[in-house]
C-alpha positions in Angstrom: 66.9 -7.1 -24.0 63.8 -5.0 -23.9 62.8 -2.9 -26.9 62.8 0.9 -26.6 59.5 2.7 -27.0 59.5 5.5 -29.6 56.9 8.3 -29.4 56.0 10.6 -32.3 55.3 14.1 -31.0 52.7 16.0 -33.1 49.3 14.6 -32.4 50.7 11.8 -30.4 52.5 12.7 -27.1 51.3 16.3 -27.8 47.6 16.9 -28.7 48.8 19.8 -30.9 51.3 20.0 -33.8 54.6 21.8 -33.1 55.3 22.6 -36.8 51.8 23.9 -37.5 51.9 26.2 -34.5 55.4 27.4 -35.5 54.0 28.2 -39.0 51.1 30.0 -37.4 53.3 32.0 -35.1 55.6 32.9 -38.0 52.8 34.1 -40.2 51.2 36.2 -37.4 54.5 37.8 -36.5 55.5 38.6 -40.1 52.8 37.9 -42.7 55.1 39.2 -45.5 57.3 36.1 -44.9 54.5 33.6 -45.6 55.2 33.3 -49.3 59.0 33.0 -48.6 58.4 30.1 -46.2 56.1 28.4 -48.7 58.7 28.7 -51.4 61.5 27.4 -49.2 59.3 24.6 -47.8 58.4 23.3 -51.2 62.0 22.5 -52.0 63.7 22.2 -48.6 61.4 21.5 -45.6 64.4 21.2 -43.1 65.6 24.6 -44.2 62.1 26.1 -43.7 61.9 24.7 -40.2 65.3 26.0 -39.3 64.5 29.5 -40.6 61.2 29.6 -38.6 62.8 28.3 -35.4 65.6 30.9 -35.7 62.9 33.6 -36.0 60.2 32.6 -33.6 61.2 29.3 -31.9 61.6 30.9 -28.5 58.0 32.2 -28.6 56.6 28.7 -28.6 55.6 27.9 -25.0 56.2 24.2 -25.1 56.0 23.8 -21.3 52.2 24.4 -21.4 51.3 22.6 -24.6 48.6 19.9 -23.9 49.7 16.3 -23.5 47.8 13.1 -24.5 47.1 11.3 -21.2 46.9 7.8 -22.8 50.3 8.2 -24.5 51.8 9.7 -21.4 50.5 6.7 -19.4 51.9 4.2 -21.9 55.3 5.9 -21.8 55.4 6.1 -18.0 54.5 2.4 -17.8 57.3 1.5 -20.2 59.8 3.6 -18.2 58.6 1.9 -15.0 59.4 -1.5 -16.6 62.9 -0.3 -17.3 62.5 0.4 -21.0 64.0 3.4 -22.7 61.6 5.9 -24.1 62.5 8.3 -27.0 60.8 11.1 -28.9 61.2 11.1 -32.7 59.5 13.8 -34.7 59.4 15.7 -37.9 59.5 18.9 -35.9 62.8 20.8 -35.6 65.4 19.2 -33.3 65.6 22.1 -30.7 61.8 22.1 -30.3 61.8 18.3 -29.7 64.7 18.7 -27.2 62.7 21.2 -25.3 59.7 18.9 -25.0 62.0 16.0 -24.0 63.4 18.1 -21.2 59.9 18.7 -20.0 59.1 15.0 -19.7 61.2 13.1 -17.1 60.6 9.7 -18.7 62.4 10.6 -22.0 65.8 9.1 -22.6 66.7 11.1 -25.7 65.0 13.1 -28.5 65.4 13.0 -32.3 64.0 15.7 -34.7 64.5 17.3 -38.0 68.0 18.6 -38.6 69.3 21.0 -41.2 70.0 18.1 -43.6 67.5 15.4 -42.6 63.7 15.7 -42.5 62.6 13.2 -39.8 59.3 12.0 -41.3 57.8 8.9 -42.9 60.4 6.7 -44.6 63.3 8.9 -43.4 62.1 8.3 -39.8 61.7 4.5 -40.4 65.2 4.3 -41.8 66.8 6.3 -39.0 65.1 4.2 -36.3 65.9 0.9 -38.0 69.6 2.0 -38.1 69.6 3.4 -34.5 67.8 0.4 -33.0 68.8 -2.7 -35.1 67.3 -5.1 -32.5 63.9 -3.6 -32.9 61.7 -0.9 -31.4 58.0 -0.2 -30.6 56.4 2.9 -32.0 53.4 5.2 -31.2 52.2 7.5 -34.0 49.0 9.1 -35.3 49.1 9.8 -39.1 49.7 8.5 -42.6 53.3 9.7 -42.2 53.7 6.9 -39.6 52.7 4.0 -41.8 56.3 3.4 -42.9 57.5 3.6 -39.3 54.8 1.1 -38.0 55.8 -1.3 -40.7 59.5 -1.1 -39.5 58.5 -1.5 -35.8 58.1 -4.7 -33.9 54.8 -3.4 -32.4 52.8 -0.3 -32.8 50.2 1.9 -31.3 48.0 4.6 -32.9 46.6 7.7 -31.3 43.6 8.8 -33.3 45.2 7.4 -36.5 43.6 7.2 -40.0 41.0 4.5 -40.6 43.3 2.3 -42.7 45.7 2.0 -39.8 43.9 -1.1 -38.6 45.1 -2.9 -41.8 48.7 -1.9 -41.3 51.1 -4.7 -40.0 54.3 -4.2 -38.1 57.6 -6.0 -38.9 56.5 -8.9 -36.6 53.1 -9.2 -38.4 51.1 -7.7 -35.6 48.2 -5.2 -36.1 48.7 -1.7 -34.9 46.9 -1.2 -31.5 44.5 1.7 -31.6 44.6 3.7 -28.4 41.8 6.0 -29.4 39.8 6.3 -32.6 39.8 9.4 -34.7 36.4 11.2 -34.6 34.9 14.1 -36.7 35.6 17.5 -35.1 32.9 19.6 -36.6 31.3 20.0 -33.2 34.6 21.2 -31.8 35.0 23.7 -34.6 31.5 25.0 -33.9 32.4 25.4 -30.3 35.5 27.4 -31.2 33.2 29.8 -33.2 31.5 30.6 -29.9 27.9 30.2 -31.2 26.4 31.5 -27.9 27.7 35.0 -28.9 25.6 35.0 -32.1 22.2 36.0 -30.6 22.9 39.8 -30.8 21.0 40.3 -34.1 17.8 38.9 -32.8 16.3 42.3 -31.7 17.2 43.6 -35.2 15.4 40.6 -36.9 12.3 41.2 -34.7 12.3 44.8 -36.0 12.8 43.7 -39.6 9.9 41.2 -39.5 7.6 43.7 -37.7 8.3 46.3 -40.4 7.8 43.8 -43.2 4.5 42.6 -41.6 3.2 46.2 -41.3 4.1 46.9 -44.9 6.6 49.6 -44.0 9.3 48.1 -46.1 9.3 45.5 -48.9 13.0 44.5 -48.8 13.3 41.7 -46.3 16.5 40.2 -47.8 19.0 43.0 -47.3 18.8 42.8 -43.4 18.7 39.0 -43.5 21.9 38.9 -45.6 23.5 41.6 -43.4 22.7 39.5 -40.3 24.2 36.4 -41.9 27.3 38.2 -42.8 27.6 39.5 -39.3 27.3 36.0 -37.9 29.9 34.6 -40.2 32.3 37.4 -39.4 31.8 37.2 -35.7 32.5 33.4 -35.9 35.6 34.2 -37.9 36.7 36.8 -35.3 36.4 34.1 -32.6 38.7 31.8 -34.5 41.2 34.6 -35.2 41.2 35.5 -31.5 41.9 31.9 -30.4 44.6 31.3 -33.1 46.3 34.5 -32.2 46.2 34.0 -28.4 46.8 30.3 -28.3 49.8 30.5 -26.0 48.3 33.1 -23.7 45.1 30.9 -23.4 47.3 28.0 -22.3 49.1 30.0 -19.8 45.7 31.3 -18.5 44.4 27.7 -18.4 41.2 28.5 -20.3 39.4 25.1 -20.7 36.8 26.4 -23.1 39.3 27.2 -25.8 39.4 24.1 -28.1 42.5 25.2 -30.0 44.6 25.9 -27.0 43.4 22.7 -25.3 44.5 20.7 -28.4 40.9 19.5 -29.1 40.9 21.4 -32.5 44.0 21.4 -34.7 45.4 24.6 -36.1 44.9 23.4 -39.6 41.2 22.6 -39.1 40.7 26.0 -37.4 42.5 27.7 -40.3 40.3 25.9 -42.9 37.2 26.8 -41.0 38.3 30.4 -40.8 39.0 30.5 -44.5 35.5 29.2 -45.3 33.9 31.8 -43.0 35.9 34.7 -44.4 35.2 33.7 -48.0 31.5 33.3 -47.4 31.2 36.7 -45.5 33.3 38.4 -48.2 31.1 37.0 -51.0 27.9 38.4 -49.2 29.5 41.8 -48.6 30.7 42.1 -52.2 27.8 40.5 -54.1 24.8 41.5 -52.0 25.4 44.3 -49.5 26.3 47.9 -50.2 29.8 48.0 -51.7 31.2 50.1 -48.9 30.6 47.2 -46.5 33.4 45.1 -47.8 36.3 47.5 -46.8 34.7 47.8 -43.4 34.6 44.0 -43.1 38.2 43.7 -44.3 39.4 46.4 -41.9 37.8 44.7 -38.9 39.4 41.3 -39.8 42.8 43.0 -40.4 42.7 44.8 -37.0 41.7 41.6 -35.2 44.6 39.7 -36.7 47.4 42.1 -35.9 49.9 41.2 -33.2 48.8 44.1 -31.1 45.3 43.2 -31.9 41.8 44.6 -31.6 40.2 42.6 -28.7 37.5 40.2 -29.8 34.7 42.1 -28.0 35.6 45.5 -29.5 35.8 44.0 -33.0 32.5 42.4 -32.6 30.9 45.6 -31.2 32.2 47.6 -34.2 30.9 45.1 -36.7 27.5 44.9 -34.9 26.9 48.6 -35.0 27.9 48.9 -38.7 25.7 46.0 -39.7 22.7 47.3 -37.8 23.1 50.6 -39.5 23.1 49.0 -42.9 20.3 46.6 -42.2 17.9 48.9 -40.5 18.0 52.0 -42.7 14.8 51.0 -44.5 13.0 50.3 -41.2 13.6 53.5 -39.2 10.0 54.7 -39.9 8.8 51.8 -37.7 10.0 53.7 -34.6 7.6 56.5 -35.5 4.5 54.4 -35.5 
């Protein structure tokens, strides 16, 4: 009897994470509910997932979410050999079912129910009971260590470094399909650095004025320019996080978040760092009235009916140039 092949979903058969994108969609649609979801999730993760699915589950466009080609190829090969292939995920059951319906090689799907969180040791126990004669498993995270140890053989898709030391129930090492690599370059790509050249004419004006002795404050425009660059990079991440499903439907290959090259959590961490740095500069160094302007632009850009990225960047550019160039206007008269 051939063993079934079990596929994890988030970061394994899918490049992205269903639960993380559900949290993102829930927060964008109703930011006031974020603390509620956090409180519920702390004590009862299945309940949190159920509430989110009931509220925004239908907005998740699972049919265009990016698949991992190597995992798909492995599953198709198993199906061609007559093996059953299952999905088993910590994401909510109805979402996993929708993904299973998209993939014609899937036999059945198992996800988190209202009473059972299908992760880590819970997933291992469920699969051991469901398939007492053994199973093979493909996963990607530390949550999968317990499952690999219960499986007869295992594969890892960009798993943690210590995965190579993990042994399956048969004593085999986990086979690594693809190593995990740092994604700093992908994060920088998502910030659209090619759009950050706009302050260069201003800086030329600043240095010319400083060289001619017209003004002695070189730091204010430099700090204002840095704040502009940080904020424009943050606006790019907000734009991609907010429009992740639309970008997939439009098949935009240069959007790392939509393509699954950059995780929602990494993008959110990068966004938080950019916003904090820009806020510190606007509060501690620039004129105090710049901070509410900075906050307003970010708020407008993050709304569901949002300020387009280009308009937000244009507004911020004009305001920053006004602040930074006040001391250098006399240069135009020389």
